N, C-alpha and C positions, 0 to 999 in steps of 0.2 A: 479553523482555517487551514491547518496542516493537512487534515483529511480532504478538504475541498481541493487544495492544490494537487494532492496525490491523485484524486479522481480525475482532475483536469489533465494531468500528465498521462495517465493511463489511456484516457479517451483520445488525446492527441497522438498517442503512440501508434494508432492505426495509420496515421499519415506518415510517420517515419517509415513504416514498412511499404506503404503504397507508393510514396514519392521517391524513396531511395532506390527502388527498383523500377523507376518510371519507364513505362513502355512508350513508344512514339505517340505523340499527341494525336488523338483521333482513332487510334487502333482499338480493336475489340478488347485486347488485353488491358489497355488503360481504362476503358469504360468498365470492364469487369472488376478491376481493382478498386474502383470508386463506387461500386454498387452500394446503395444505401443499406444500412443494417436492418435486419428484420426485428420485429418485436417493438415494445414500447420505447419511447425516447428515454435516454438516460436522465438522471436527476439533474436539476439545475444547480449551478454553483457560481460563486462570485470570486473575483480577484480584485484587489485594490487598484484603482486607477492611478496613473501618474499625475503629478502636479499639472493642473490646467487641462486634463484630459477627460474630466467627468462629462459623460453624455455624448462624447464625440464618437463618430463611427470612423473606422480606418478608411483611408482613401479609396481602397478597392471596392467598398460597398457603394451602392447607388445613393445619391443624395436625394432628399425629399423634393417633391415637385415644388416649383416656386409658387408663392401665394397668388391667388386669382386676382386679376385686376379689379379696381373698384367697380361695383355694380354687377360683378360676375358671381358673387357668392350666392349660395342657395338660400331660399326663403326659409324662415323657421318652419319646422315640421316636415321639410322635404328631404331630410337626410336619408341616405340609402338604407334600406332594411334588407336583411339577409333573407327574410321570408318573402320578399317582393323583388325578384330579379329586375334589373333595369328594363324598361320598355323600349320598343324600337325607336320612339321619339327621343330617348335619352342617349342613344348610341354616340352622338357627337357632342355630348355635354362638355363644358370647359374642362380641359385637361385630359380628355379621352383621346387616344390616338386614332387617326383616320385609317380605316382598314385598307390595306393594299390590295390591288386588283391582281392577285396571284393565287394559284392553286397551292396546296401544301407541298407538292413535289417541286414546284417552281420556287417556293419560299426556301426550301432546303438547298436547292442548287444555287440560288442567288446568294444565300448566306455563305455557302462553301466557297463560291467565287470571291466574295468580299474578303473572307479570311485569307485566302491565297494572296490576294493583292495587298492586303494589310501587311503580311509578313515580308513583302518585297517592295514596300513603298519607298520611292527614291528620296523623300524628304519628309520632315515632320508635318508640313502643311498638307501634303497629299495624304499622309497617314491619318491626320485628324479628320479630313473629309470622309475617308473610307470608314473610319471608326464611327463617325456620326451616323452613317448609313447603316452600319451593323447594329448600333444601339437602337435605332428606330425599328429595325426588324425584330429585335428582341421583344419589343412591346406588343407584337402581334401574335396571338396564340391560335387564331382561326376561330375563336369564339368572341364576338363583340361583347357579350355579357361579361366574360372573364376579363377581357381587356379593360372594360369600364370599372370593374371591381378593383383592379390593380391601380388604375388612375385615381380612384376615390380613396384607396388605401394610402397612396402617396400624399394626397391632400390631408388625410387624417393625421399622418405622421407629422406633417408640417404644422398642423394645428395642435400637436402634442396630445392627440386623442389616440393613444397607442392601443387601448382596448378595442376600439372600433377598427383600427387598422389591422390588428391581428385577426379579428373576425372576418374582415373583407378578404385578406390574403388567404386565410384558411379556406374560405368559401371558393376562392379562385382556383386553388390547387385541387380541391375536391371536385369542382366542376370540370377542370381541364388539367388532369394529373401530369401531363407532359409540358405544362406552361413553365418554361425554364425561368423566365424573369420573375414570375410570381414566387417561386421557391427562393430565388436570389434576394428579393426584397424582404421576404419573411426572415431570411437569415440576417439581413441588416437589422430588422426590427428586434430579433432575439438578441443581437449584439447590444442594441440600445438598452435592452432590459437586463444586461449582464448575464444572459442565459447562454453561455458560450458553448455548452454541450449541444443544445438544439441548433444554435447557429452553425456549428460544424456539421451536424446531421443534414441540415438543409443545403449547405454548400456541397456536401457529398452528392446529394440528389441532383443539384445543378450540373456538376461535372460528369455525372453518369449520363445525363441527357445531352450535354454539350461540353465535351472536353476542352473546347477552345474558347470557352467563355472567360475572357481574360480578366474581367472585373471580379468574377468569383474567385479565380486563381489568385488575384492580387489580394482580395479580402482574406482568403485562406492564409496567404503568406503573412499578412499583418497580424492575423489572429494567432497563428502559430508562434510568431515572434513574440507576441505579448505573453504567451504561455511559456516562453523560454525555450521552445523547440527550434533552435536557430538553424540546425542543419536541414530540417524539413522545410522551414520557412525559405531558406536559400534555394532549395529545389523548386519550390512553388514560384519564386520570383524568376528563376531561370526559365521556367515553363511559360510564364507570362511573356517574357522578352522574345521567345521563339515565335509567339503568335503576333505580338504587337511590339516591335523593337523600339518604337519611338515614344516611350513613356519615361520621362526624366525622373519622376519620383521613384519609380520601380528600379531604375538603374542605380539611383543613389542608395536605396535600401539594399539592393543586391551587393553593391560594392562595399558597403559598410559590413555586411554579413560575411563577405569573402574574407575580409581582414579578421573578423572575430572568429570565424570557423576554421579558416585554412592558414591564417598567419600572415604577417607582413610581407613575407618573401614570395607570396603567390602572385 
């Protein structure tokens, strides 16, 4: 266990360097600092969960999709297969997002505009509406097949079929390597499996592709805090609040860490 914790701290140390010298959100320097490591993923490790925390994901990670309504479940034998990509008829299967009528350039510009408005939202209600629009855009990769794979992976996680979910998410990132939300949800799945090294690796990929993905930053802060890297976690929470200032759970976590890291007099 001591060696596992040591490996965890070494791996998390890359975040201490990247986040302590954090460049402005969205800058090339920030993206470069978060560039995913080359080579094979580091070995898995586990840390003991706190009381009542077994199996729970930190709030920053996406939650599994809600169960399908009665009658909407797939018939036996129709589960998705990785060697059979979803057909055109399945593009609007239950749980799959409806593709937006935008070009890739329009998608990027719209997301940028929404992030700008989110940072200056006048009240929590407005911020929540903007955040909802942002999170809908996250689900659209430009590939209906990849989008459906992610939707089905979320359903598989909800059904506690994590092996299938991992296969689906891996297929999605292989099909669409810049699909930010597929990487983010695979990070969440690795967290569920106590594979914190690979969760960190996928979060790095998310933030290299979209430095303003506030859910990934929040998940990163929660994971670093779990590993005892409080200063780095505080930097991550501060970054979240620059993008989405109206997140009470993040504010609470940030304020708690300010006391722990900087002292009562700060």
